[in-house]
N, C-alpha and C positions, 0 to 999 in steps of 0.2 A: 893513686889511680893506676890500674894496670895497663899494659901496652895495648891489648886488644880493645879495651874500653876507650882509650884515647884514640885509637884508629877509627872506631865507630863514630865517635863524636866529631872528629876532625875531618873524616873523609867519606863516611857513608850516610850519616844522619842528614835528612833534608834541612836546609837552612831556613830561618824564619822568612826571608824574602822570597823563597820558593813556595812556602806553604801559605803565606798571607793572602795571595790573590785567589786561591782555589775556591773557598766558599762563595766569593763574589761571582766567579765564572760559573759555578754550578747553579747559582740563583739566576743568572742570565739565561742559561739553557732552560731552566725550569719555567721561567716567565714566558719564553717564546712558546713552549709547548702548552702552557695553560691559556695564554691570551691570544696567540696568533696562529692557532692550528685548529683544524676541524676534528682532530682526534680528541678523545676524552681521557685526560691524564688522571689516573687515580692517586699515584704517589711517586715520589722520587727517592731512590735509595742510593746514596753514595756508597761505593764499595771498593773492592780491591785492596791492595797493600796500603793505600792512603788511609782508608777507614780503619784498617787493622792496626795501623801504627808501625808497619814493617817496611815502608817504602824506602828505596835507596835514593840517595841524592842524584846519582847519575842515571837513574831510570825512573823519572817522575811521571808515572802512568797512573791516571785516575779513572776508575770505573764509575760510571753513572748509570744506574739501572732505572729506566723509565717504565713504570708499571701502568698499563693502559686498561681501561674498561673494555670489555669485548663488545664489538659492534658488528652488525650484519654485513657480510661481504668482505670483511677484513679478518675476522677472528681466526680463520684457518689458513690465511694466506700470509705466510711469514715475509716473503719478498715484497709484497705490497705494503705491509706495515713498515718494513725497513726503509723502503724507498720513500714513503710519505714523510717519515721523520727526517730522512736525509734532505729532502726538498725543503721542508720547513726550516731546518737549520741553515741550509745553504742560502735561502732567501733572507733570513734574519742576520746572518753574519757573512756578507759577501767577501770580506777581506780575510776571513779565516781559511785555513787549509782543511778541507773536509772531504773525506773519502768514504765510500761505501766499502766496508771491510769484506774480507773473503769468508768470514764465518758469522759471528753473532754481533759484531760491534761496528758502529759508524765511528771512524777515527777522525778526531778533531784536534786542531791546534790553533789557538788564537795568535794573531800576529804579534810578534815580539815576546811571546811567552815560551818558556822552556818546557812546560808541562804538556803532556799528551792526554787527551780525554777520549776514553772509549765509551761511546754512548750505546747502551744495550737496551733496545725495546723489548718488552716482555709482557706477558699476561700473568695474573695472580695464581699462585698455588698456595693454599693455606697452611700446609704442613709437609714435613719430610715424607710422611707416609703416602702422600698423594703423588710423589714424584716418580714412583716406580714405573708407572705406565705412561709417563710424559718425558722421560729423560732423553729420548731420541729426537724430540722436537726442539728445534732451535728457539722456538717462540717462548719456551719456558726456561731457557738457560740463564736469563738474568736473575730469576728467582733462585735458581741453584746457587749462583754466586752470592746472593744475599744470605742463604743458609751458611755458606762458607764463612762469610763475615761474622755472622752471629756465633759460630763455633769458635773462631779464633779470638774474637773480642773478649771472650770469657777469661782469656789468659794474658791479655796485653799489659796488665799492670803487675804481673808476676816479676820477681827479681830477675833481671837480665833477659827476660823472654824476647822483647823486640830486638835487643842487641844480638842475641843468639841467632835469631832468624835472619837478620841483616847479614851477619857473617856467613851463614850458610848460603844465602843467595849470592853473595859476592864470590864465594868459593866456586859454586856451580857455574857462574858466568865466566870466571877466569879460566876454568879447565874444561868447559864444554860438556859438563856432566848432564846427561839426558834425563834430568828431573825438572819439574816445574817449580816455580816459586811457592805455589800452594802446597806442594809436596813437602817442602822444607818446613812449613808451618805445622803440618800434621806430624812430621817426625819430631820436631821440637816439643810439641804438646805431649807426645808419648814419653819422651825422655823426662820431661818435668814430672810426669806421674810415676814413672817406674825406676828411674836410674839415679836421681840426684839425692844427695844427703843435705842436711842443713848447712847453711853458711858456705855454699859452693861459690866458686869464682866463675867469671865469664869463660875463662879458658876451660874449666872443668865441664861446663855445660856444653860448650862446642865439641869438646873431645867426646863426651858421652853421645852426642848426636852422630858423630862418625861411627861410633860403636853400634848405634841403633841402625844406621844405614847398612853396615855389614850384616847385622842380624836380619834385616829386611830382605836383603838380596839372598841370604841363605835359607829363607823360607819362614822366618818368624813374622807373623802378621802384625801390621800396625793398623790400629782401628780407632774409631772415635772414642775419646776418653770422657767419662761422665756425661754422656749424651743420651738423653731420654729416648731418642729414636733408634738406638742401637743396643742390641743385647750381645755382649762379648762371649757369652756362653754358646752362641750360635757358630763360633769358629773352632776349628781344631787348633792345637798348639803349634803345629808346624806343617809347612807345605813344600812342594817341590818347585815352587816358583814364588816370586815376590808378590805379596798381597798387601795393598794399601787401600783401605776402605774409605769411600767417599761419604762424608757426613750428610751431604745433601741427598744422597740416595745410596743407602748401605748395601744395595744389591750390586753395586758397581765396584770393580777393582780398578783403581786409577792407573795401575801399571800393566794392565792387560795387554797393551800394544807393544810393550818393551820386548826386544829380541835378546836372545842369550848373549850375543856379543856386547849389547848395551849393559846387561847385568854385570858382565865381567869388567867393563870400564868403570861403572859406578863403584863397585867394590874395590877395584884397584886404586882409584883416586881417593876413596875414603881411607884406605890403609896407608897410602902415601901421606895424606894430610896428617894422620895421627902420628906417624914417625917424625914428620917435620915439626909439628907442634911440640912433641916431646923434646926435640933438640932446640926449641926456641927459634926456629927458622920460619917465622910468621909470614915474611914477605913472599916466600916460595909457595905459600898456601893462598894468600889473599891479594897479593899485588905482584904477580909474576913478572910483569914488564916494568916494574918500578915506576909506574905512572904518577903515583902520588909522592914518591920519595920519602914517605913517612917512616917506613921501617929502616931505611938506610940512615935517616937522621936520628932515629931513636935507639940505634944499636950502639 
């Protein structure tokens, strides 16, 4: 077993005792909104890196999308819906740490639990094609996250895919790279489609992802692969800016807000990571402060 796979298994992959309580906690949240609320709950969609199989042990964040039936007086009032769900959860779980988040999620942590739950109230959107006129409304962002999950889950059983994404997330966290975890998943998906040969190693897949990041910053677009709701022929081959297309709404460039100085940092960190990996200096890429002692012990 290679060094990077050992690192993922020993330091990044969530442990069984961390994962085991999660379905029960989601069920508790679901039961409250079904039985002890005046809201009409349509369905519950576990999401985020937990559902995708790419969650990091030291960042146990679980998204729970609550899809409600639209009701008069609430359907256009995002803050009212958010506050009503918050009150229902606060009443049912007085000992839990529950906060109304700054954007789309109610943040919740059960007493004595390491995992953080982001509760995202939402209304239903049936297809990606319907998202184009709704993407600015926070009341539909839970469904956007659901489309993200559906896209990534198509790849979660590919050879080394979850491990590759975990390493990319670990790298971006270690070096303050201004990309999101979801961006790492989209980049890895593109790499698996276009850059890898048969019988590749985990190191080769991660290295190829850094090459993909360099290309992305230089203007080669990364777009949803084998996704019925996106036509790759709609894009040019090269741009003067980074272009990362959102599978939940292909009209959106997920990197639109990045500034040129951030482009420079991303490319610089990717180039440095490639050089360090080529020299076998994995600790300088994934554990810069030697917090796990893993690479020191394995050298």
